[in-house]
N, C-alpha and C positions, 0 to 999 in steps of 0.2 A: 871410201870404205864400203859403202853400200849396205849399211846395217839399219837403215830406217824402216819404220813400220808406217802404215797408213796414218796412224795417230799415236803421238807419244803421250802416254798417260801423265797426268799432272803429278802423280806420285813420283815419278822419276825426277822431276824438277825439285821436289821437296828433298829428295836424297842428295842431289848434287848441291843445293844450297846448304844443307847440313854439312856436307863434306868440305865445303868452302869455309864454313865457320869453324870446323874442327881444325882445318889447317891453319886458320888464324890463331887459334888456340896454341897450336904447335909452335909457331913462330913466337908468339908472346911468351910461352913457357921457355924457349931457347933464351930469349932475351932477359928472362928473370933468373936463368941459370938452373932451371928446374928440368934436368934432363930426363927424368923418369916420365914427367908429364909430356914433355916434348915428343918422346917416341911413342907414348901411348896415343896422343892425339894425331900424330903422323899416321899411325896404323889405322886408326878410326877414320880419318879422311880418305885414305886410299881405299879402305873397305866400302865406305858408303859411296863413294865415286864409282866404283865398280858395280855396286848394286844398282845405282842409278841408271847405268847403261844397260844392265841385264833387264831391268824393269821395262825400259824403252824398247829393248830388242826382243826379249823373250816373254815379257809380260809377268816375270817373277823374279825373285832373287832368294836363293837358298839361305837359310839361317845357318850361318857359318862365319867364323873369324878368319878363315884361311884365305889369304890373298891367291895362293896357288890354285885353290879349288875354284875361286871366282873367275880367275883367268881361264881355267879349263872349261867352266860353264859357258863363259862368253864365246870361247873359240876364236878369240882375236886378241892381239896385242895392242889394239888401239893406236897402231902406228908407232909404238914404243920399240926401242932396240931390244935385242935379247938381253943385254946387259942391264938395261933399265927394268925390264920384267923380272929379272932375277933379283935385282935390288929390292924391287917391290915385294917379291915373294918373301924376302927376309924380314919385311915388316911385321909378319904374323907373329914372330917370336916376342916382339916388343909389347904386344897386347899382354901376354902372360907375365913377362919380366916386370913390367911396371905395375901390374896389379897384385902380383903374388910374391911377396918377399922371400917366401920359402924356396922359391925357384933359384935365386941367386944367394940365398942364405944371408941376407942383409938388405940393405937399402938399395932400391934401383939406382939411384944417383951414384952410388959407389961402384956400381957394376957397369955403367954406361959412360963412356968417355964423351967429351965434347965433340969429337970428330965423328963418333958413331951417331950421336944425336943430330948433328948437323946434316949427315948424309941421310938419315932416316926422313928428316923434314924435307930436304931437297928432292928426295925420291917421291914422297907423297905429293909434293907440288907438281912434279911431272905427270903423275898418275891423274890427279884432279884435272889438271889442264887438258890432258888427252881425253878424259871422260867428258869434260864440258864441250869440247870440239865435236866429239861423237854425238852428243845430244843435240847440239846446234845443227849438225848435219841431218840427224834424224828428223828434227822438228821441221826443217825446211821441205821435207818430203810430205808434210801434211797437206 
């Protein structure tokens, strides 16, 4: 991919470790049947993973919840397919749906199906894995 810098900041590794923990929370929430929490943590995992790569590559990460904007800032798909990137971009809505019940006019779990929650968690997992690989590659250039 060729995205490495001379030195990857330690902060990037904080972000990817946090992303991995959020992904664990998403899987745990799925297992507990808490679909609202599962999609929320999936979005958080993907967001933080992308911010980790941005910090490694560009030295900053914008304050945003938008997965779309983070991919645009990065200027890379991290080797993900167009379909995977599109699925990742859809995660942004789950941050809001899970946090603000007035968006769905009810409980998030009532608005989010099992299939949707599963797809969100699987998508986040692919983003986190791709980001982790990009960080590994960047750190080997140190």
